[in-house]
BAFI-3210 file (N, C-alpha, C; in Angstrom, 3 decimals, decimal comma, padded with zeros to 6 digits):
// residues 137
n [1|2|3|4|5|6|7|8|9|10|11|12|13|14|15|16|17|18|19|20|21|22|23|24|25|26|27|28|29|30|31|32|33|34|35|36|37|38|39|40|41|42|43|44|45|46|47|48|49|50|51|52|53|54|55|56|57|58|59|60|61|62|63|64|65|66|67|68|69|70|71|72|73|74|75|76|77|78|79|80|81|82|83|84|85|86|87|88|89|90|91|92|93|94|95|96|97|98|99|100|101|102|103|104|105|106|107|108|109|110|111|112|113|114|115|116|117|118|119|120|121|122|123|124|125|126|127|128|129|130|131|132|133|134|135|136|137]
n.u [000,844|000,712|001,786|000,495|001,007|-001,454|-002,535|-002,120|-002,884|-004,160|-005,397|-007,870|-010,607|-012,096|-014,942|-015,100|-014,196|-012,022|-011,373|-009,213|-007,014|-005,857|-003,853|-005,551|-008,050|-010,812|-010,706|-012,254|-011,432|-012,333|-012,665|-013,487|-014,628|-011,990|-010,621|-009,407|-010,796|-010,911|-012,563|-013,786|-014,896|-017,648|-020,961|-022,219|-024,703|-025,846|-023,673|-023,282|-021,452|-019,633|-018,413|-020,254|-021,968|-023,893|-022,624|-023,826|-025,541|-026,019|-029,224|-031,092|-033,812|-035,228|-037,829|-041,131|-041,194|-038,898|-035,626|-032,195|-029,097|-026,241|-022,749|-022,032|-021,763|-020,546|-021,877|-022,565|-024,701|-025,962|-026,006|-027,854|-029,905|-030,176|-029,099|-027,397|-024,141|-021,462|-018,910|-016,465|-015,817|-017,127|-019,338|-022,630|-025,584|-028,190|-028,290|-026,128|-024,967|-024,948|-024,080|-021,366|-018,989|-015,836|-013,180|-010,218|-007,087|-005,917|-003,396|-001,873|000,936|003,883|005,613|008,368|008,854|008,188|010,312|012,239|011,919|010,988|009,373|009,802|009,120|009,150|011,093|011,822|014,203|012,787|011,040|009,534|006,263|003,816|001,374|000,747|-001,725|-002,007|-002,836|-003,419|-003,343]
n.v [-001,175|002,114|005,278|008,585|012,006|014,258|016,665|019,563|019,548|021,869|022,604|021,451|022,337|021,896|019,892|020,111|019,162|017,767|017,168|014,965|013,910|010,717|008,396|008,227|008,195|009,867|010,958|011,707|013,563|013,811|015,958|015,382|015,918|016,229|014,151|012,482|011,178|009,073|008,524|006,944|009,203|008,823|007,838|004,552|004,015|005,722|007,172|009,762|012,722|012,485|014,517|016,482|015,497|015,440|015,632|013,961|013,177|010,046|008,929|007,682|005,949|005,192|004,968|005,952|009,334|010,076|010,959|010,401|011,848|010,499|009,870|012,272|013,919|011,764|010,213|009,888|011,501|010,901|013,291|013,143|011,103|010,582|008,305|006,681|006,442|005,058|007,092|006,231|003,706|003,414|001,811|000,895|002,148|001,423|-000,964|-002,992|-005,385|-005,280|-002,773|-000,481|002,104|002,598|002,777|004,382|003,988|006,497|008,736|011,085|012,983|014,678|017,278|017,214|014,518|013,289|013,928|012,098|009,637|006,107|007,336|009,899|013,163|015,410|018,157|021,588|024,030|024,932|026,082|023,815|023,926|022,783|020,069|017,123|015,504|012,137|009,737|006,326|004,274]
n.w [000,000|-000,965|000,322|000,476|000,592|001,174|002,110|004,231|007,693|008,415|006,078|005,965|007,501|010,774|010,701|008,002|004,584|002,041|-001,347|-002,948|-005,522|-006,013|-007,408|-009,692|-008,517|-007,005|-003,837|-000,801|002,000|005,270|008,114|011,211|014,415|015,413|014,191|011,206|008,217|005,361|002,325|-000,668|-003,090|-003,842|-003,873|-003,468|-004,497|-006,664|-007,468|-006,364|-005,405|-002,512|-001,169|-000,917|000,927|003,965|007,230|009,811|012,929|014,660|015,267|017,955|019,518|022,470|023,196|022,075|021,062|022,424|021,816|021,033|020,293|018,921|018,341|016,952|013,891|012,657|010,826|007,411|005,155|002,085|-000,548|-002,627|-002,333|000,332|001,583|004,243|005,745|007,677|008,717|009,660|008,595|006,185|006,010|005,094|006,587|006,289|004,783|005,492|004,546|001,803|000,809|000,762|001,245|-000,150|002,079|003,354|005,042|007,285|008,326|010,517|010,424|011,548|009,774|010,170|010,796|008,376|006,751|007,361|006,090|005,363|003,539|001,785|001,290|-001,471|-000,935|-000,121|000,972|003,759|006,709|008,867|009,924|010,328|010,416|008,444|006,437|005,649|003,250|002,786|000,006]
ca.u [000,000|001,509|001,346|000,455|000,750|-002,554|-002,910|-001,768|-004,065|-004,842|-006,148|-009,206|-011,109|-012,947|-016,282|-015,001|-013,584|-011,236|-011,253|-007,856|-006,829|-004,787|-003,786|-006,723|-009,293|-011,187|-010,890|-012,638|-010,895|-013,176|-012,110|-014,654|-014,340|-010,553|-010,055|-009,493|-011,295|-010,828|-013,493|-013,962|-015,841|-018,766|-021,960|-022,377|-026,060|-025,881|-022,459|-023,277|-020,190|-019,785|-017,928|-021,459|-022,775|-024,012|-022,115|-024,921|-025,456|-026,873|-030,360|-031,692|-035,031|-035,577|-039,290|-041,739|-041,066|-037,614|-034,565|-030,832|-028,085|-024,982|-021,727|-022,335|-020,914|-019,882|-022,684|-022,674|-025,980|-025,770|-026,733|-028,884|-031,039|-030,237|-028,565|-026,447|-022,962|-020,580|-017,714|-015,271|-015,476|-017,883|-020,411|-023,996|-026,386|-029,497|-028,126|-024,690|-024,477|-024,879|-023,508|-020,267|-018,108|-014,423|-012,500|-008,766|-006,410|-005,423|-002,459|-001,414|002,332|004,517|006,505|009,725|008,906|008,135|011,610|013,128|011,727|011,277|008,476|010,422|008,427|010,025|011,103|012,667|014,663|011,771|010,820|008,333|005,433|002,468|001,240|000,225|-002,636|-001,490|-003,810|-002,856|-004,187]
ca.v [000,000|003,333|006,418|009,829|013,233|014,869|018,000|019,980|019,451|023,167|022,763|020,875|022,834|020,984|019,830|020,258|018,072|018,145|016,107|014,852|012,877|009,788|007,268|008,210|008,135|011,020|010,561|012,836|013,471|014,553|016,299|015,319|015,751|016,135|013,006|012,536|009,960|009,144|007,642|007,188|010,317|008,405|007,000|003,326|003,921|006,301|007,924|011,142|013,124|012,505|015,789|017,288|014,800|016,048|014,849|014,035|012,307|008,861|009,125|006,481|006,237|004,087|004,911|006,999|010,716|010,311|010,772|010,677|012,022|009,842|009,922|013,499|014,190|010,558|009,539|010,666|011,389|011,174|014,502|012,902|010,282|010,470|007,059|007,006|005,598|005,310|007,757|005,527|002,544|003,431|000,823|001,375|002,045|000,854|-002,315|-003,222|-006,564|-005,043|-001,492|000,083|003,040|002,244|003,666|004,298|004,357|007,876|009,036|012,472|012,981|015,995|017,490|016,792|013,055|012,902|014,140|011,010|008,472|005,865|008,131|011,213|014,115|016,371|019,338|022,735|024,520|025,723|025,746|022,998|024,497|022,226|018,635|016,736|014,379|011,140|008,716|005,111|003,730]
ca.w [000,000|-001,061|001,147|-000,285|001,343|000,437|002,589|005,586|008,551|008,412|004,823|006,122|008,784|011,529|010,115|006,550|003,835|000,867|-002,338|-003,477|-006,533|-005,672|-008,334|-010,557|-007,747|-006,188|-002,443|000,032|003,358|006,213|009,432|012,088|015,849|015,633|013,483|009,752|007,597|003,902|001,629|-002,089|-003,205|-004,696|-003,218|-004,246|-005,040|-008,009|-007,742|-005,871|-004,781|-001,057|-000,629|-000,673|001,934|005,285|008,357|010,769|014,103|014,676|016,162|018,527|020,266|023,358|023,293|021,243|021,509|023,082|020,836|021,497|019,247|019,249|017,288|016,220|012,743|012,169|009,814|006,171|004,460|000,658|-000,936|-003,643|-001,919|001,784|002,138|005,299|005,861|008,810|008,201|010,129|007,773|004,943|006,036|004,934|007,798|005,953|004,241|005,664|003,833|000,357|000,388|001,542|000,538|000,061|003,020|003,285|006,293|007,344|009,410|010,609|010,854|011,484|008,638|010,544|010,697|006,969|006,132|007,758|005,227|003,956|002,715|001,766|000,437|-002,146|-000,083|-000,408|002,273|004,448|008,111|009,018|010,975|010,335|010,274|007,143|006,387|004,716|002,919|002,239|-001,065]
c.u [000,890|000,918|001,467|000,174|-000,307|-002,910|-002,207|-003,029|-004,851|-005,628|-007,585|-009,745|-011,987|-014,372|-016,279|-014,411|-012,803|-011,152|-009,841|-007,832|-005,634|-004,886|-005,068|-008,052|-009,546|-011,501|-011,242|-012,150|-011,739|-012,410|-013,298|-014,210|-012,854|-009,873|-010,237|-009,909|-011,253|-011,734|-013,460|-015,078|-017,022|-019,696|-022,156|-023,763|-026,115|-024,726|-022,431|-021,930|-020,365|-019,185|-019,098|-022,348|-022,805|-023,419|-023,125|-024,666|-026,317|-027,982|-030,864|-032,907|-035,382|-037,088|-039,868|-041,597|-039,761|-036,505|-033,223|-029,929|-026,790|-024,027|-021,955|-021,294|-020,289|-020,713|-022,770|-024,034|-025,767|-026,603|-027,863|-030,103|-031,096|-029,744|-027,477|-025,355|-022,151|-019,278|-016,430|-014,855|-016,252|-019,067|-021,778|-024,757|-027,696|-029,405|-026,648|-024,137|-024,259|-024,135|-022,438|-019,498|-016,678|-013,803|-011,006|-008,171|-005,845|-004,469|-002,156|-000,004|002,910|005,434|007,919|009,874|008,914|009,483|012,591|012,973|011,268|010,377|008,976|009,663|009,457|009,953|012,021|013,120|013,641|011,711|009,513|007,531|004,088|002,514|000,589|-000,721|-002,136|-002,549|-003,098|-003,834|-003,672]
c.v [001,238|004,428|007,693|010,992|013,994|016,278|018,292|019,851|020,759|023,425|022,278|021,315|021,790|021,049|019,927|019,036|018,640|016,935|016,141|013,740|012,023|008,586|007,122|008,129|009,465|010,512|011,819|012,571|014,388|014,804|016,414|015,062|015,510|014,959|013,193|011,169|010,138|008,081|007,946|008,217|009,965|007,498|005,745|003,180|004,433|007,262|009,363|011,480|013,275|013,747|016,709|016,666|015,586|015,093|015,028|013,100|011,069|009,128|007,778|006,900|005,050|003,907|006,035|008,385|011,050|009,980|011,143|010,820|011,411|010,010|011,131|013,743|012,961|009,744|010,461|010,425|011,834|012,385|014,250|012,166|009,996|009,162|007,416|005,951|006,018|005,903|007,025|004,371|002,457|002,491|001,487|001,188|001,318|-000,575|-002,706|-004,434|-006,289|-003,780|-001,000|001,046|002,607|003,265|003,401|004,663|005,779|008,003|010,527|012,421|014,384|016,080|017,039|015,275|012,600|013,035|013,013|009,763|007,255|006,640|009,564|012,094|015,011|017,664|020,418|023,266|025,468|025,278|024,978|023,517|023,799|020,713|018,339|015,555|013,428|010,084|007,517|004,543|002,377]
c.w [000,000|-000,183|000,324|000,657|000,551|000,889|003,903|006,432|008,546|007,124|004,939|007,476|009,479|010,986|008,604|005,887|002,660|-000,052|-002,898|-004,520|-006,161|-006,601|-009,155|-009,835|-007,062|-004,794|-001,656|001,449|004,235|007,501|010,380|013,517|016,126|014,955|011,978|009,218|006,087|003,278|000,139|-002,234|-004,116|-003,898|-004,072|-004,876|-006,475|-008,271|-007,284|-005,244|-003,268|-000,411|-000,286|000,402|003,239|006,318|009,492|011,944|013,891|015,687|016,656|019,333|021,151|023,515|022,437|021,871|022,211|022,082|021,444|020,277|019,731|018,072|016,365|015,130|012,119|011,184|008,592|005,553|003,022|000,241|-001,935|-003,106|-000,423|002,370|003,146|005,439|007,081|008,269|008,588|009,223|006,461|004,907|005,918|006,240|007,512|005,411|004,288|004,923|002,347|-000,052|001,348|000,643|000,838|000,998|002,939|004,635|006,199|008,527|009,378|011,174|010,708|010,270|008,942|010,427|009,248|006,287|006,449|006,899|005,988|003,011|002,729|000,781|-000,251|-001,348|-000,631|000,936|002,901|005,901|008,222|010,198|011,120|010,280|008,940|007,296|005,316|004,505|002,325|001,219|-001,478]
res [m|a|r|h|i|v|a|c|t|s|d|i|p|s|g|g|n|k|v|v|g|v|e|g|r|d|i|v|v|f|h|v|n|g|e|f|f|a|l|l|n|r|c|p|h|e|g|a|p|l|e|k|a|a|c|v|a|r|l|t|s|p|e|p|g|v|y|h|r|e|r|i|g|e|m|l|r|c|p|w|h|g|w|e|f|d|i|r|n|g|q|s|w|f|d|p|k|r|f|k|i|r|s|y|p|v|a|v|e|s|g|a|e|l|q|k|g|p|y|v|a|e|t|f|p|v|h|v|e|d|n|y|v|i|v|e|v]
***
């Protein structure tokens, strides 16, 4: 599995996302609750761009009229038809046996660590001040 530097952590604000091209694929990287998640930028239903998806909470109801919000921001709602997926692993919430979005491992590493290899980024003489988001494909 190859590693690709796709963004500085500051490029993706909390609650936001960024689409990156990696090996011919559009991958959307989400920044949710201080964590980063990477998914193929396409809903398996009809191909909607997941960069436009809403990051919503999971709603549960122990009894009629009582609702609880859990895992706030960790469920993706497709912008076209409202299908929901778990942002952590791409698993469908409505039909987990048949539908899933391809997910990719994500790591956050400091610029100083990246300069040590074996994954050496092309660099220029600059001062490292930020962290980078890395997606494994």
